[in-house]
N, C-alpha and C positions, 0 to 999 in steps of 0.2 A: 387707877388714875390710868392704868394699860385695859383695863375693862369698859370704860367706859367710851376712850377710846374707841374701842371694837368697835363697841357697840354701836358708837355714831356715824362708824363706814359702813357698816353694815345696812344700818336706815339710811346712808345717805348711796347706794348702792344699789338700796331696791329702790330708794325712788327714783336715783335715773333708768332703771332697768326699765320699771314699770313705764317711764317717760317714754323711752326705746321703744318699746310694744306700743305704749298709745299714740305714737308719732307711726309706727308701721299700718298699726289698725289705720290710721288718717290718710295713709299714701293709697295704703289699698282700696279703700272709700273710695279714693279721687278715681282710680282706676275705673272702678263703677260706673263714675258720674257720665251722664251720655255726651255732657258738654265737652269733657276731656277726649272720650273716646272719639266725636268727631271731631275735633280738631285736629284728634293723633291719627287718623284717616287720611284728613283734607291733603297734611302733610308728606305723609307716605304717598300720597296720591302726582300731588305736588312733586318731589324727590321723581319720581318714578318718569314722570312726564319729560322733566329736563334731561335724566338720563336717555328717552329715546331720543330725540332730541337731538343728543348729545351722541350719539351711536349712528344717528340717521347722517349729520354729519360727517363724520369719522370713516364713514364706508362710502358716501357720495363722494368725497374727492379720491378715492380709490387707490393711494398711495397706499396708505394705510394697510386695508385692506389686502394687497397683494402680497404689502410685505408678509403676510400672517399668515399666507399657504407656504407650508413646507414643501419647497421643488428641489427635486433634485435633478435636474435635467442632464441627460448624457451628452457627452464628450464623442464627436466624433472618432473614428479611432480606426484604421484598418492597416494590420499590419499585411506588409507585404515585401517582396522581398528583393522587388527594383523598386526605384522611384516611377510615380504616374505622370511627372514631367522629365522635361531631357536638362540633360546640361546638370545632375547629380549622382553624378557616379554610382550608378544602375549595378546592383549584384550581378545580373546578367545583361549581356551586352544588346541593347535596345535594335539597332541595327541586326546585329546575325541572327537574332530569332525570330524573321518574322513571318507571318502565317503561311502555314504552307502552300503550293498550287497544287489542287488534283484535275490533272488532264492526262489523256493520253489516249489512243488510236483507237479503241473502240467508243467513243463518246458519243459518236453517231448512228452508231447501232443498238446502241438501249433504248428501250424507256426510263423515263426518271418514277421510276415506282420500286416497291420493294416488295420480295415476297417471304413474309412472313410466317414461320412454322410453331407452330406453341405447343403444350401439351396437350390441354386442353381448353374448351371453351372459355373456363373461368379460372383460369389459374392466375395467381394474383401477379408474378415477375408479365405471363404474356400479355395480358390485360393493362399492367402498366406500359407495356414496349407500344403497345396499339394508342394508349390515353398520348403518350410524349409523341408519336408519330402524328397522329390528326391534331393536335396544338403546335406541330411545324408546318403544318399544310403540306406532310407528305404523304403523296397517295403509296396504297399499300393493297396487298391478299393477302387476305389470312386463310390457315391452312394447319388442321391440325393434325400432325406430325402419326407416320403410321400410316399414314393412310394414300393412297395413288397419289400421285402427283400433279399438279396442274399443267397446262399446253405451255410452254415456255418461250416458245418462238410463233413468229406471225409474218409470213411474205419474206423470213430472211432476215427477222430483226428480232433481238431479244425484246423480251416482255419486262426483266427484269433487270436491276441496275445493280442488284445488292440481293444477298439470298441469307435471312438473318433466324437464327433457332436457338429459341427462348432457353431449351438445354440443349447441350453440345453433341452430350452423350446419344442423343436419337439421329444424329446425323451420323454419330459412327458404328451405330448397332444399325442402318437405316440397311436392308437386303441388299445385295448384291445389286439386283438389276435396277431397282430407282436409284442407288449410289452410282452410281454407273452412268446412268440419262444422267444426273444431276452433275456429277463433275464433270461431264465430259459436255456441258451447259457452260459451263464457268470457262472452262480452259477454251471453247470456242468463240466464247463471246466476251472474254478476260473480266469474268466478274468473280466477286470476290463471295466471302463465306462469314457472316462475325458473329461466334457465337458466344454463350454463356456457359460456365460449367459450376453446375449446383451441385453441393457438396455431396459427397458420396458419406457416410457415415456422421459422427461423431465428437471423434476424435482426432487427434494427428495421424496424418497418416502421409503413405507416400507410393504413387503407383506411379505407374506409364500408360501414358494413352495411347493405344492398340494401331498399328499404321503410321505413326508417328514417333521421331526417335526425341519424344518428350517427355517429360515428368510433372504430375503433378504432385502439392504437397494441400495440406488441408490443416489450418489454423482458426480456433477458435479466440484465441485474444490477437490483436494488431495495433500496435500503437498510432502508428501516424502513417499518411500520406503524400508521396512528393511522385510530378511529372518527371519524365526525360525529356529537358528544353531541345536533346538533339533530336529528337521523336519529326519524322516527318508528316506523322499523322495528323498531329497538331494544327489546325487552321483555325479554328473558333478558340479553342481553349490556349489559355496560356498558364507557363508554368510561375503562378503569382508566389506561392509560398509553400510551404512544409503544414499539412491539415491535420487537425486532430480538436476532436472526437470525429469519428467518422461514419455518423449518423445512426443509420438502423441497422445497418450490417452486424450478424452478430459471427457467422464462418465468412472465410474466407480463402477460396482457392489459389495456389502460388503456382510457378511456373518455374520450369529449370530445364536447364537444354546445353549444348555446346556446341549447335547447329548455328551453320551460320545464318542460315535463314531466319531466323527469331532474333526480335529486336524488342526492348522492352517499352512501353508505351508508360507506363504507370508501375510506380515501386511501392511497396510497403515494408514499413518495418514492424518486425517480430521479434516477442521476448526471448530470448536464452534464458530465461529463470524466470519463477514462477510467481506473480503479479502479488503483491501485499496489500489486500482492502485497505482503502483510505483509516476506512474507522478500527483498525488495528494496530495503527501508527501509536506511536508514545504517546505522544499530543500534538496540536494544532502546529506550534510551534517545532516540531521535529516531525513532520510527513514522512513517507516511505520513499527511500530512495529510487531515482529513477531507473526499470533496471535495464540489463546489458540487451541488446539488440540486434538483429540481422537485416540488412534490406532484402525483401524476395521481390520476383517480379508478379506483381498482379495484375495487370492488365499487357498482353504480348500483342504482337507484332511476326503474323507471318508471311515473309515476302515472296514467298510461293516458287522459290529456289530447290524445294525438295522434291512437292511436284506439279507444280505447277502450278496450282489454286493460291492466290492470296487469303489470308484469313486474318483476322485481329479476335481475340478471345479474351473472354474477362472472365476473374475470379470472383466478383459479384455482381449485384444485380443495380438497381437503379437505387436502391436504400441510400448508396454514397452520391451526394451530389454531383458528385465533380463526373459521375458517370455517365448523366444526361449531354453532359457537353462534348464527351469521348465517341458516346453512340453517333452522334451525328456527324461527326470529324471522323471514325470509322463509315460510316456508310459515305459520304464523303471522298476519301479517301479510295474504297473496294469499288466507286461506282467511277473512278477517272473522274468525280467532280458533278456527275447527272444529277446528283441527288446532292448537292450547292446550294448553298443558300446564300445571300450577300452580306458583307460584312459590317452593313451600315443597319442603325435602328434609332427612330424618327422619337420626340419624346417632349408631350405637351404634359404640363401639369396645371391642371385647372382648381383653382382656390372659390369653390362655391360659397355662394352667403357673405360676402364677404362684410356686410353690415347688417347679418341674420345674428343672434345668439342671444342669450341670456347675460342678463348683466354677472359681471365677474366669471365668463368663458370670452369674455370678448378680447378686442387688442389696445394694449396698452401703449402709450410711444414706446419706451424700448424696444417694445414688442414690434414696434413698424419699423423701426432702424433696422432689426436684427433680420427683418425679411427683405430689406434692401441687399445688407450686407451679403446676406444667404444669397440670393440671386447672382450677385456676382462672384461668389467662389464659385456657384456654381456653372456660372458662364465661362471661368477659363479652366472644365474639363468636358463642358457641352457647347463646341458652338450655335450662338445663336440662342442662349437658352433666355426665357423669359417664365415667370408665372402671368398666367391668366388668371383673370380677378371674372368673378359672376358677382353681380350686385342686383337687390330688388332695392331701389331709392325709395321707397316707402319705407323703412328702415333703420335710415340715415340719422343720428343722433337719436338711437333711442335709449344710447344707456344712461352710462353718470358720467357727471363732465368730464373727467380726466380719460374714459371712453371715448368720447366724443373729439376730447382732443386728438386723442390717437387717430380718430379718422380724420379729421383735417389733417395730422403730419403725411397721412397716405393719399390725400387725394394734391397733397405739395409735393410728393411722389408721383403722383399719378404718371407721368409718361416714361417713367421706368418699368409699370409695367401693359400687360393688356388689358383690353376690358370686351366682355361680354356681357348681353342682358340676361336676368329670369323676369320673372314677373314684378308687377309695380309691388305687389302686397304679399309674396311669394305663395302666392295662388294657386292651385293646384289645376292644372286646364281641361283637363278628363271632366271635372264636375261642372266646366261652363259649355254649353249647350250653342247658346249665343254668338256666334261672330265677332257681333257686333263689342257686349263687353267685353269678350277677347282683346280685341281691338283698342279699347278705351284704356285698360288696364297698362299695355303694354307703350299707347299714345303719354302717359304718366311717364313711366319710365325711362322716354324717349327723351321727354322733357328733358328728365334729371342731370342724364347722359350731357343731356346738350348746355343747361347749365353751369355746369360743372365744368365743361369742357374735355371731359372724356377719351380719351385715344381709344376707339374702338376698332374692333382686332375684326376687321372685314365683316363679314354678316355671317358669324356665328352665334348661335346663341341654344342656350341649355332650360329644358323644363323644370321648374323644384320638382324634385322626385323620379325624375323622368317622367311624368306623367304625360298623357297625350301622345309619348313619342312613339312608343309599342308598348302593346296594342295601339294600332295609329287614332288619333280622336283628328278626325278629318280638319274641324274648325280650329285647329294648332295649329297646321299646317298654312291656311289660308290667309289668317290672319299672323303669324310670321311674314308670309312673305307680300302681303300687304303694306304691312308698318314698318319691319327692319330690312325687309328684302333677305331674310335667311337664306344662305345656302347651303348650310355646313349647321349641322348637329350630332350630337352622341348620345350613345346610352349604355345601358349595362345588362337588358333588358332584353335584349335579341338573339339567339334566339329565346332564350332563357339566363337567370340570373347565374343558375350552376350548371353544370361547371365551369369556371371561366376559361376555361383552353377553347370551349366550342362557343363564344361571343364571336359574333360575325356584323359585316356592315348587310346595308342595303339602302337603293334609292327608293322616293318617293315623293311625287304630284315635285321631280324637278328638287327636291332636297337631300342630298348626304346624308345617311345617319351613318357615324362611324361607330367603333364598338368601344368602350370605355372601360378600365380595369381600377380594379377596388388595393387598394394596398394596406389593406388593414389599420385607416385612418377614419373614423367615422364624428361624428359628433359629439359624442361622449368617449369617445379615447382622447386626453388631453393632458394626464399624466404618468410619467415612465412607469414610475413600481405600480402603476394602477392599472396596467396595460392588460387589457381582457386574455386570459392564459396564462398570464406570467409575463416578462420583461422578455424572459428567454425566447419563448412563442414571437414576438416580434424578432429578436434578431438572429432566429433561425429564420424567418421568411427571408429577412434582408440579406444573408450571407448563407447562399447556396438554396433556399427556400422556395417558395411560393410567388416573391417579390421577384428576386432574381431569376428565375425562371421564367415568369411571363416578362421580362426584358429579352430573354435571349429567343425566345419560342416567336415571339411577336415583331414583326419588320416596324408597323406603326404600333405608338403606347400614349393610349388619353387617358391620364389617370384623371380619380376625382379623389380631391381633397377638400374641407371646409375651413373656414375662417379661426375653429379654434383649436387646431390642430398647428395653427402658426403661433396660438397667445400659452399663455402658463409656461409649458415645457418646449414648449415649441416643436413636436416631436413629427411636423411638415418637412419643416428644414433639414432636423436630425437624419430620418429615413429616407429624405433621396439624398443628401451627402454623402451616408454611407452608402447606398446602392447602387449610386454612380462611381464612385472610390473601388468598392468590391468588383463590381463590373470590367472595370478598368484594370484592373489588379490582376483577374484571370482568364478575361478572356480577351481578342482583338475585336472586340466589336466599335465603332464609332459611332456614336451619339449625338445627333443632331436636333433641334428644335427647329420647326418650319410653324409659319402660322398657319389658324385651323383649314384655310380653305386650297392652301398648298397641301399640309397634310389627305387632304378629302381625294386632292386629285394624284397624291403618289398611291394611295390604299389602292384604289380602284382603279388603277393602270396595273398597279401587283394584282390583282386579285378580280378580272370582270366580269369571273362568273355568281359574284358575288352581289350583282348592281339589282338583279331582281331578287327580290325576299320569297321568302317560304311562309305564308299566313299561316298562322299557329292558334287553335281555339281558345279561347280568353279564359274560359272556363275550365280546362283545363289543368291552371299553372293561377295557387290563390294569389302570387306577387300581382299579377295579370290582371286577373280578378278586380283588385284593390284600385288598382289606377285604368279601369273602364267604367265607363260611362253607365250611372244608374238606367239610366234611359234604353241602354242596351239589351238585348238577351240570348242567351244562345236559343232560348227555344224558336228562332227567327234563323233556325238553320235546319236544313233536311236532314231527313232520319233516311232516306236511300234513293239510290242514285242509278237510274238506269243509262248505263256506260256507252251501251255500243254492241258493236260496232254498226256502220252503216252501211243502209240498205239491207238490213234481214228484219226489218219489223220493229222497229225500235216506237214509231209515230204510232201504233197501233197502240202496244202495249199500255204509252203514255195515256191514251185517251181512254181505256177501255179502265184504268186504275183509277182515272180522274172520276170517274162513274161512281165509286165508292164513297157514300158518306163523310168517314173518318178518313179521306186522303184528300190532299190538297196539294197540287203542284203551287210553281212558281206561276205569276203575272208575264204575260208577253212580255219580249224586249223590243222596242222599237226598232232594232236593226237585225235581232238572231231570231227574232218570233218565238216559238214557244222554246226553244232552247239557247240557255244565258251563255254559254260554252264561258264559264267563267274560269276553270280552273286550264283550259288546252290553247286561250288566244290572248288578245290585248288587256281584255276586260280584267286579265286578274290584276293588272299596274293598277286599278280604281278600287282596289283594297274589300276588305270583308264587309263595309258598313255599306257599300253598292251593291253587293252580292245579297247583302240579307234585308237591304228593300225592295226587293221581288217580292219578299215571302210573307204572310198576311201576320201580323201580329199575334201574339199571345191573346188567345181568349181568356173570357173572365166566367164561363159558365163548366169550369174543371171538367170539361172532357176530353178526352186526351184523344188529338190529331197527331195523323201522320204527315208531313211533310215531303215534298219527295219533287228529283227536277232532272229530266232529261236534256241531254246532250252525247249525239253518236259519236260525236269526236275525241272526246275522254278514251278511249277504248286501250287503242295504238300511241295516243300520244309521250313525248318521250317523259315529255317534267308531269304529268296529269299522278300515277299513284301517289310520286310524294308528294304534291301537294296537297291532295286529297287528304290522305292519310294525317298530314300535318294538320289542317283543317278538324276534320271529320274522323277521327279514330274508329270512332263506334257505327260509324253510318254503315252500312246494308250495300254490296252492289250488284247489281242485274246486269247481266251479260246475253245477250239472244245470239246463238250460235245456228246460220244456216249453211249448205256446203256454200265454202269458200269460191270454188269456181264459179256458181252459181251467183254467189251477190259478188262476185269482180264482172262480171257480165254486168250486171243489173246498176252498177254504176257506172261502168262505160257509158251506156243510153242515157245514164242519169246529167252525164254533163254535157253529151248530145243536144239532150231538150235545152238544157244551159248556156247551149252555142260555145261549148269551149273550143277554143283553137285548134286543140291537137288530137282533140276526139273526132271534128266532125272533119279534119286531113289525113287521120290515119284507123286503119282498120282497126278491129279489135284486136285479129290477132297480130297484126302489124305492133301494137304496144306492147303487148303480151310477150314478144318477143323479141323485141327492141334489147340491146347491149345499150346498159347508163350511161356507158365508159363515153359512148360516140354519137349518144343521140341530142338531140338538139335538148333545149333547158326545157323547152313546154312539155316536149314528150317524155323526157325522162321522168319528171314532175309527175303528168298523166301514168305511166308504167307503174311510178312507186305507190299513189294513191289508189292502185286499183286492185297491185297486187299486196303492199305491207300490211294491211289492215288484215289479210284471211290468214296470216301467220297464228294462229288462235292460240296455239299450247303456249308462243314465248312471249306475248302477251301476257297471259294469263298469268305466268310463272312471273312474271313483272308485278302484278299484283299481290300475287302470294307471295310474294318476300316480304309483303307490308302488313297485310292485312288475313288473320285466320281463316281456314275456308268453312265458318259457320257462318261467315261474312259477305261469303260471294255464294251467287245463287245462277246457277245453270237453266240459261229454257232455251228448249227444242225450237227452232224459230219454225220449224215444220207442220211441230206442233200446234203452236201456237195458232198458224194459218187456220189448219184445219178443223181442230177444237180449243178455240181461245178457255171456253167457259171451265174445262178440263184445268186448263194451266192457273188461270186465274186463282181458280177456287186454290189450287198447291199451294202457288206462289204465297198468296195472302196467309194460309196456313205457314210457311214457313217463314213469315215475316210477323206468324205472331200480331197480325191486324187485328184488331178489336173497336166496330161486333163483327162476326163475319157476317161476307154479303154474298149472296146466291146470287151470281153474275147469271145463272137460266135464265129470268125473269129479268135482263136487261140485256141481252144481245140475241141477235137475230141473223139468220144466214142470208144474202142475197143475192138469189141469181144472176141481177142483172150487173153488179158489181165484180162475183163470183168470190166475195169475205164475209165477212161477218162484219154487223155495223152496231151500231148502238140504237137501243128503244127508247122511249122517251115514254113519259106518264100517260099521251095519248096515244098511244099502240102505234107511234109513228119512226122512221129509221133516219136517224142521222150517220150518216158516212161521213169518212174521210174525204178530201179531197182530188180532184181528176188526177193529182200528180201523182195518187198514189196507188200501189195498185194495176199500174202498167203490162201489157201484154207487150212482149220482142218478139221478134223472131228467132226463129234455135239458133243455137250457137253450132260455130261448124266443127264438123266432129274432129276436123286439127287443130284447133283450138280448145276442146274439153279434154281431146289426150292429154296436150301438151301443158297443162293447168293440172291434170289430175298428178302426172308424175312430179311436175314443180313444187306442189302439196305434199308429196306422199308419204317424204320424213316427218312435214309439220304435222299431218294428221295421223298417223303411227303414235308418235309424241303426243296428243291431243285425247287418241286410245288408249292411253295408258295413263295421263291424266285424270280421265272417264273414271276407271277403275280405282284407281287412287282417292281420287275424290269418294268414289260411293254412287258414282250417278251410274244409272244406264248406260248402254254406247247407244245412240239415236240409227235411226234407221239407216238415214243420209251419209252418216259416216261410215256406217259397213260397207254400204254400196261405192263408197268411193274409195274405199281401201280392196274392193273386191275380197270382204271374208263375207262370213254365213253369222247369220244372227246366235247372241249367245245367250245366254241367260244371265244377266248382271242384275239382281233384285238395288233396287235405290236402299240408301243405307240414311235414316233422317238427319236431318241438319245437326241437331241436337246432338246426334253418337258421333260425328265426325271429330275427331281428335284433333287440336292445334299441333301439327308437326314442325309449324314453322319455326328452324331455333333462333336463337338470340342471337345480336350480334352487337358487338361492341362498334360506337360510331367510329363511321369508316368512309372518307367522303370519296376512296378509290376503288368500294369494294364493288363496283357494278362492271 
């Protein structure tokens, strides 16, 4: 029975197993069925399509999309020892510690300029000091310590308001003669000395300063720093709080004295016991204990009671951000306010591209509401503050429905903000040469503004990417004026993007261009945790770093931000709220906001010298080349210039060089004929497009050609060397020199021929001997134009301060007249003109004229006009004697200059000096070394 049952079960199991196997085979074969595969694939595609549509809807709403972004928005938190609004029980008495007033009876006897002594021209601290002076537009003269002193006075007036030593030890160890002169100047003109003490050694030490009742100590570890709120030095600086960490300073020198002349300005706390590194702590929850510390003086005021000279000594350099402020306050205090600046700063925050941006990085309604609230918070700190919104109407409603809803909400609040135009489609203006096309883009944008009822901010506009503002694109300026009536714009590109401290303003074609600053916020900087370089870099910039120092050093601040900076983590609001609070905590500066047109008026009232631009070469700057019209070429700029001076033979040289088949000059100007006078007169305001239009466009034959121009008044023009160097840094310069007395006499008769009233009224001797202080204006001007260009050495040195000697070519004007073939053949060799052109076959001396003339292909001579080569009556002996004595110091300096540059001394110069001929073989130009030392940016070094 049991056996039968078992067997039946086995049979049954076997049958069921086979059935399962058979069913498996059936299913397997069903998968291989084409119809089944097709149905399965179709179902998969339908499911995918439904998923895509659902995801698209999910994203298009925007709400869920933004909710998925892991935001970690920073919260404004600026610790301060006293509240930034009154009536909150400040730790410091707000009324008691007002900004110090620095005045004194020496104020009217000092020039507002600093004398800066550096260890070397490349020393780190010296360079930082120079850069900070430049950033604050403080004029200064740079001297290497250890050399002779510069002239300190001029007609009873002190030339310097403060003396700064990069290394105070060099002042202490100055030789007794120079130290005595410098100290006497400081006492007589009540000028103070500001010095930095470089650490001497590696470890803690204590020593006394020679000649002073003062000891110094070195510490390699400093815990924190704080200011003395009672210090009379503090003017810009306010004692905001205790500071830690202390920047990049590695070693600190501290001061100790019992003499009453010394007062602390800044203290540091130094540890009394070894520091325990954090990584050696027992655990994160059990950090190393805060070491006991002692307060030491790190910035010291010497009131001058000891030796009659006030001083301020720093125990560390500018690696600690607070020392930038104390340096400004120290110079103000020691110069009796002559080196002080206003405590008012103007702030304008532009938000570019308010409608331009990729979906997902645009504003949503909560961002708009926060932008309104952030503006209101800033208005409580900055009177008149408003965000300035730039728009390209062609991008309105280009986002998701939720983002478009935000734009509608922004327009609902439109009266809360200022508005200014970009281009309709955000195109770059420099890419369009047709002014009509530019105007059409602007008209579309203007229609959008009218339709939306935007409250436009006066006559302000910004070009996308600053295109066409600088380098100047003339059609943009014309279109702006015709469509929008633009009077003000801004750019970060003048004169260059970097370094930011050198950005300046200018006026062109009636439009005022303000310098624009950046704050580290670009279209791609939207998340705090992903800030380029780390969030620590952003915080450093706000709290004493680049952004903070930019606000301090610039009286007028126009900042560029972008719409996306106010979405996502809303970094734009965070940055400026934090920066303003930090500035108010640590400085006495008052921030205000004004509309752009008012800001422009304020700026150029403060800096009228910046109204005239200095045109740079677009091909020397990669960024400038990117925003310069492709239809323009630097090949239309000259390779060399004949710079004068006048009445030395420049027209003859111009004519002879033009014979060369590879050399081309400019076409004539309707006003100044063959001379463009671009760098020396009103034509400079017309811009480089105007200048280049006088030169032929690049040829297509691939042959080398050389462009040049001649303007004889370049030689002695005050601004000409700087202007030429900015646009043509590689250009060669040709100057022709003849006896200065002969040049002066020739210019006098030239003016008589042109009916100059003073030349017709006064004799030559009366003109040259006139006293400029008492002479009538017309006589004074003629006197100067006759005599000043003959100060050859003085003017050549101004050119050599910017150009290397290899680019300066001195031509003996007397030799040019007597043997032009030799001079021209030598000159084209120096200029490396190819192919060589033998002038012997193209110039001929004409007896009737008394000089060489051009010979044409028919062997006929072509001479200069009747106005050239005139013969004048001989100069009176009294006038010749006066001029030789007048020019004797300059001619002596010129002789030394010829020797230094390796040129032979011209025979006329030997005759003027009354010296015998000397053997001075000429050194080839390529062997003349460039001895012009490099110099830092220094607006006041000349």
